[in-house]
C-alpha positions in Angstrom: -2.8 -3.8 -23.0 -5.0 -0.7 -22.4 -5.7 0.2 -18.8 -7.6 2.8 -16.7 -6.7 4.0 -13.6 -9.4 4.9 -11.2 -8.4 6.8 -7.8 -9.5 10.0 -6.3 -5.9 10.8 -5.0 -4.3 12.4 -7.9 -0.8 11.5 -6.6 -1.6 7.8 -6.8 -2.7 7.8 -10.3 0.0 10.2 -11.6 2.7 8.0 -10.0 1.0 4.7 -11.4 0.9 6.6 -14.9 4.6 7.2 -14.7 5.3 3.6 -13.7 3.3 2.1 -16.5 4.9 4.6 -19.0 8.0 2.4 -18.7 6.2 -0.7 -19.9 6.1 -1.1 -23.7 3.1 -3.2 -23.6 1.0 -1.1 -21.2 -1.0 1.9 -22.3 -2.8 4.0 -19.8 -5.8 5.2 -21.8 -7.8 7.0 -19.2 -8.0 8.0 -15.4 -10.9 8.5 -13.2 -11.4 10.4 -9.9 -14.6 8.5 -9.0 -16.7 5.4 -10.1 -18.9 7.3 -12.4 -15.8 8.6 -14.3 -14.5 5.1 -14.4 -17.5 3.7 -16.0 -17.6 6.5 -18.7 -13.9 6.0 -19.3 -14.6 2.2 -20.0 -17.5 3.2 -22.3 -15.1 5.4 -24.4 -11.9 3.4 -24.5 -12.9 -0.3 -23.9 -9.7 -1.1 -21.8 -8.4 -4.6 -21.0 -8.2 -3.8 -17.3 -9.1 -1.2 -14.6 -7.1 -0.5 -11.5 -9.9 0.5 -9.3 -9.6 2.1 -5.9 -12.5 1.1 -3.4 -13.0 4.5 -1.5 -14.0 7.2 -4.0 -16.7 9.9 -4.0 -20.0 9.9 -6.0 -19.8 6.2 -6.8 -17.3 3.9 -4.9 -15.1 1.3 -6.6 -17.3 -1.6 -5.7 -20.4 0.1 -7.4 -18.4 1.0 -10.4 -17.0 -2.6 -10.8 -20.4 -4.1 -10.5 -21.7 -1.8 -13.3 -18.6 -2.4 -15.5 -18.8 -6.1 -15.1 -22.5 -6.0 -16.1 -22.0 -3.8 -19.3 -18.4 -5.2 -20.3 -17.9 -8.6 -18.7 -14.7 -8.9 -20.6 -12.8 -6.1 -18.8 -10.8 -7.3 -15.9 -11.0 -5.3 -12.6 -8.2 -5.1 -10.1 -9.1 -3.5 -6.9 -6.2 -1.2 -5.5 -6.8 -0.2 -1.9 -5.3 0.4 1.5 -8.1 -1.6 3.1 -7.4 -5.2 4.4 -10.8 -5.9 6.1 -12.7 -9.0 5.1 -15.8 -6.8 4.3 -14.1 -4.9 1.4 -12.5 -8.2 0.2 -15.8 -9.8 -0.1 -17.7 -7.0 -1.5 -15.0 -6.5 -4.3 -15.1 -10.1 -5.3 -18.8 -10.4 -5.2 -19.1 -7.2 -7.4 -17.0 -9.2 -10.1 -13.4 -8.1 -9.3 -10.8 -10.6 -10.5 -7.8 -9.1 -8.5 -7.3 -7.4 -5.3 -4.1 -5.6 -4.2 -3.0 -3.4 -1.4 -1.4 0.0 -2.3 1.3 -1.0 0.0 2.5 -3.6 -2.5 5.8 -3.0 -4.3 4.9 -0.8 -7.3 7.6 -2.9 -9.4 5.3 -5.9 -9.1 2.0 -4.3 -10.5 2.9 -4.5 -14.2 3.5 -8.2 -13.8 0.3 -8.6 -11.8 -1.6 -6.7 -14.4 -0.4 -9.0 -17.1 -1.3 -12.0 -15.1 -4.9 -10.5 -14.5 -5.4 -9.9 -18.3 -4.2 -13.2 -19.4 -7.0 -14.7 -17.1 -5.4 -15.3 -13.7 -7.0 -14.1 -10.5 -4.5 -11.8 -8.6 -4.7 -11.6 -4.8 -2.4 -10.1 -2.3 -1.0 -12.9 -0.1 -2.4 -11.4 3.0 -5.7 -11.0 1.3 -5.6 -14.8 0.3 -4.9 -15.9 3.8 -7.9 -14.2 5.1 -10.0 -15.6 2.2 -9.0 -19.1 2.7 -9.0 -19.4 6.7 -11.9 -21.5 7.7 -15.1 -19.5 8.2 -17.7 -19.7 10.8 -21.1 -20.3 9.3 -24.6 -19.2 10.4 -25.4 -16.3 12.7 -22.1 -16.7 14.6 -20.3 -15.7 11.3 -21.9 -12.3 11.4 -20.4 -9.1 13.0 -22.4 -7.1 15.5 -23.4 -4.5 12.8 -24.4 -7.2 10.4 -26.5 -8.8 13.2 -28.2 -5.5 13.7 -29.0 -5.0 10.1 -30.3 -8.5 9.8 -32.7 -8.1 12.7 -34.0 -4.9 11.1 -34.5 -6.6 7.7 -36.3 -9.4 9.5 -38.5 -6.8 11.0 -39.5 -5.4 7.5 -37.5 -2.3 7.6 -36.5 -0.7 4.3 -32.9 0.2 3.6 -33.8 4.0 4.3 -35.3 3.0 7.6 -32.3 0.9 8.7 -30.0 3.7 7.7 -31.9 6.2 9.8 -32.0 3.9 12.9 -28.2 3.0 12.7 -27.0 6.4 11.6 -25.2 5.1 8.5 -25.8 5.5 4.7 -28.1 3.6 2.7 -25.2 2.5 0.5 -23.7 0.9 3.6 -26.8 -0.9 4.3 -26.9 -2.1 0.9 -23.3 -3.4 1.0 -23.7 -5.0 4.4 -26.9 -6.8 3.1 -24.9 -8.1 0.2 -22.3 -9.6 2.7 -25.0 -11.1 4.8 -26.7 -12.7 1.9 -23.3 -14.2 1.0 -22.3 -15.3 4.4 -25.8 -17.2 5.1 -25.9 -18.5 1.5 -29.5 -17.0 0.9 -30.9 -15.2 -2.2 -33.1 -12.3 -1.0 -34.4 -10.3 1.8 -37.6 -12.7 2.1 -35.0 -15.5 2.8 -33.0 -13.5 5.2 -36.2 -12.9 7.4 -37.1 -16.6 7.2 -33.6 -17.6 8.2 -33.5 -15.0 11.0 -36.9 -16.1 12.6 -36.1 -19.7 12.1 -33.0 -19.5 14.3 -34.0 -16.8 17.0 
């Protein structure tokens, strides 16, 4: 099994490389310090799986996952992160990731989880799985305060750049939050978001 480790913390990928060097069937064929490097490494090595950090400079793990799954859908992606919030869980899975593990997970289990991922299983940390399977609220009440603010500005016809300026966040954050809103409200695009908003306010 060929894998790539993408993490901007050198201590993380060096320790993971050491861990996997003890596994006869796992070969680390590349490392990446950001999402762009992860995509390039996939192009050069065509791995079976990528261990992908979410928070990285230049291109984050969610953007990189989206690009990798678009170009090489057979490559399995496991998000490796310290974040447990629902927003990142949703974004990772919407981007196409098949697995989501917390960095606090026992490292001795990771090789086994990678094998399961490559064999076709979805791998989710138990705490993450509980969050995903909890009954969800629907409609506007399911949105956070920040999501409601962005939805209102979308409904008013503001661009991502304008929304970012008004709320003092990056355009990337606006794009990610809009992706979550679309998923929560089960609509396809910004036009439907506007119609949804004005139909319920």
